[in-house]
N, C-alpha and C positions, 0 to 999 in steps of 0.2 A: 358316522351318522349325525351325532352331536353338533359336530363343526359345521356339517352339512345344512341341518336345520337353521343354524345362528346365521349363516351366511344367506339364506332365503330370507329370513326374517329382515336382514339390513336392505337387501335388495328390495323387498315389498315395501319397506317403509321409506326408501330413497328414491324409487324409481319415478313415481308420478311428480316429483319435485328435481327433476334431473337437470334443470338450467341451474347452474351455479351463480354465486354473486358476481364473479367476474364475467359472466356472460357466456360462459362455455357450457356445452350439453354433452352429458356422458352417455354412451351408448354401451349397455353392458351386453357382452356376447359368450355365450356359453356352449361348449361341444364335449365331445365325448374322447377325442383322440389325445395321445400323448403330444409333447411339444417337439418330439424330433420327426412328427409325421409331415408328409409333404402338404398335405391339406393345411395343417395349422401353418406351415410356413406361407401359404397363400393368404391365410387369415391375416397374419403379421404385413403383408403386403397390402392388405384392404386397410388396415388400421395405420399404415404410415401413409398411403396415398390420401386417406380422407382426412387425416389431421394437416397434411400439406395442402391440401385444397381449401380447407375451411380456416387455413392459418390459424389454426389451433382451437376453433371455437366449436369443433364436434371432436370429441375423444372417444376413443374406443377401449374399453376395459375387459380383456379376455379371461374367461374362466375355463381352461382346458381339463382335460383328465377326467371328465364327468363330475367336476366339483358340483355342478348344479344337479346331476341325476343324469338318467339315461336319455335317449334321444327323444323320446315319447314324452318324457316329464319335462323337457326344456321346452319341446313344442307347446305344451299346455301352458307353460309359463309365459311364452309369448302371447299366446292367445288372450290371456287375462291381464296382460300389460306389466308383468313383473320383470321380464327381461326383454331387451329391446331386439336381439339378434341371435341366430344360432347357424349351424351348419349340421345337416343331416342327410342320410342318405334317401335318396327318392324312393327307395322300399318302404321306409319307415313314414314318410310323406305321404305314400299312398293311403294309408288307414285315414287320413284327413281329407285329402283331395283326390279324388278318384282318377283323375287324367294321369297321376303320376303312375299309375298301375301300367300304363303303355310302355314306360322306359324299362321295365324289368322284363319284357316279353323276350325268350330266349332266340339269339341269334337275329334280331331286330336290325342292327347294324351292319353293313358290310364290312367296315374297317373304320380306323380311327378318323378318318378324315370326313368320312360319311355320317360319323356320329357328331362330330361337332359343326358339320355344316347345319345339321338338322337342329342341334340344341341352341346354336347360337343364330339361328334364323327365325323365321317367322313362326314355325310350328313351335319351337322350344320356348319362344319370349311368350306365345300364346298359353303354354302350359303354366309357366311363371306366374302369370296374371291370375289363372283360375283360382290360385290358393287365396286372393284378396278376400272372397266372400266368406271365408273360413278364419280371417284374420291373420293369415300367413302370406306375406307377398314374397314371391320370388324375386331375387336379385341377379343372380347368376348361377352357372352349372361349375363344379370343380370336377376336374378328371378323377375318377376313383378306380379307374382301369377296366379289366375285364376279370370274371370271377372263373375260377378251374378248380378241379377236384383235387384234393390230396388226402392220402389214405395212409395208414400205419404199417399194414402187413400185406397187402394186396394191390398189385399195380392195376390202375385202370387204362386199357389200351382201347377197348372198344364199350359201347353201353351196356353188352351183355356182362361185363366185368363188374358192372354195379348191382347185379343182383344178389340179394343177400346180404347186402352192406348197410349199415345204418350211417347216414350222411347228416351232420348237422347242417341246419339251414336256418337261416332268419325266420322269425314269425311272421311269414308273410306268404298268403296263398299262392302267388305266382310261383315263388322259389318251391315251396312244398309240391305242388302239382308239376313242375318241371322235373325235379329229382324222380318223384315217383313214375313218371311217363318213360322215363329212362330205365326204369327196373330197379332202382335203388330204394331203400327206404327213408323217406324224408322225416328228420327228427330235430323239430325247433328246440333250441336250446339257448340260454344266455350266453353271450360271448365270453364273458368273464369266468365261466364254467367250463369253457371248452378243453383248456389244456388238460385239466385233471380228468375230464370226460374221455378224451382220447388216449391218455396215459393208461386208464383204468379199463379201458374196452367198453367204456358205456356205449360210445359210437365208434365207427371204425374210420371216420374221416369227417372232411368237411369241405367246404369251397369258399374261395376268397382269392384277392387279387396278390400278386407277389410281395408288395410293402406290409401289407397286413400278414400274410403268411409268416413273414420273416419278424417284423416288430413285435408278434404276438409271441414268438419263439415256439411256434407250432412246428417250425422245421426240424427241432431237436428231437421231435417224437414220431415223425411223419416221413416214411422212407420214399415214398413215392409223389410227385407232382405232376399231374396230366394237363397240359396247357389246353383245355378244350375250349376255352374263352367262351362258355356259354351265355354269359350275359355279361352286359357293360351299363350296368346301372350307374349314373353320375351321383355324385353328392350336390347338395342345393344349398347356396347361403341364402339366408332368410331373413326378414325384419317384420318384426310384429306391425300390424297396421295402426294398433293403439301408439305406438312410437312413430311410425312414418306420418300420420296424420298430424302430429304436433310438429312437424319440420316445416320451415319455409319452402317455396318452390325451388330457391337456389340451394337451400340445403339438400333437397330431394336429389336435385342434379348432381351435386357433389357424392352423395352416397352412391348412387347408380354408376357414376363414372368410375369411383374408387373399386367398386365391385368389378366392373368389367376388366380395369386394369390387373387387379388381383388374379382374375380367371386366367388371363393369358400368361402371367408369371407363374402361376401353380402348376399349368401344363408342363412347364421345364422341370420344376422341382419333382413333379410325378415322375417323368420320364427317366430322369436321373436315379430317381429311388428305385424303380423297377430293374434298371441295370445293375444297381449295387444289391438289390435283395437277391437277384438270380444268381448274381456271384457268390454271395454269402452262402445259399442253398446248395450250389453244387460242391463248394468247398466243405460244406458239412457231409457231404456224401450222400444228398438226396438225389434220386435218379429222376431227371426231368424228361417226361414222355411228349412227343408231339404227334398226337394222333390224327386220324382223317376226321376233322371236324363235321364233315357232311353227314356222317354216322349218326352224330348226337344231334345234329339239326333236324334230320329226318323223324328221329324218335319224338322230339319235342314238339312236332308239328301240330300235334293233338291240343296241346296246351294253348295255343294261338287260336285254334279253331274253337275250344269251348269258351276262350274269353270273349272272341267276336260276338258268340251267341249269348253270353251274358250281359254285355255292353255292347249292344248293336251300334249305339250312338257314338262309340268310339272306333268302329271299323274304318269310316272315312279317313281318319287321322291316321291310322296304322298304314293304309294303303298309299297315302301321301307321303309317309315317311320313306316307305319302301321304294316309291317311285322318284325320290328326291335325288 
């Protein structure tokens, strides 16, 4: 904690004078993932591409492993201008920018191709721009895969198997409502506490994508992994408007191009990581279950209907995505 506070003090005092004597500008980017994660590898591509395009005049300093705090804490640092950029889940971002709630709707996307046709097209770009009024400008989306259930002692083959099970979810209303609609008991819990919580029986399981399931070592204490793919919430690469507005028009082009290029490279990193993660889980003895996803989708319809009632202005966007 002491080291984190000292680091934040350094950033706070140096950010607004980020232009160095040699003419270079430093972009501080903090995120919560480990350096082995495919999203971190995508961020390294962003770093490399931006420094290449700017001929070294725009440099990126990356702070991984939650060095600057949780996703929410780093978003707040962007808003006040202490940090330039970050990568967060669209689920976390939805607490700041309401339109990102849409991307957490269960079974919103038909498949991976449909998802990225939407995200990289007019609809996705429009959502990225919505954050600017909250000082959080979206640059691009990173593939964060599809979230599925994993449990320690009871296999989930149909939604009925969720009854009576405490399932850890992110502190996000859409995720909470989804698990509850399927019959489970949604239990918001800090991610860092989850391993011990499963091990001690505080929760019966959780839901996440394969790379996170393995990198967190949750596969060591979870016997079953049900690939129901109930949500495909992307990660978002963001830049604070306080930093963005101080860039020249040419520098803005470089930043956006570098982000777009990194997003394409990150997709391959993600795909490779999914394959490797599933292999590790199987070799560790985890039973991989492929259920009838339509049963889970049917149970979660009420979540979509309630969301459309609560946010009627977003219903046209949902329909547009489904008809894309």
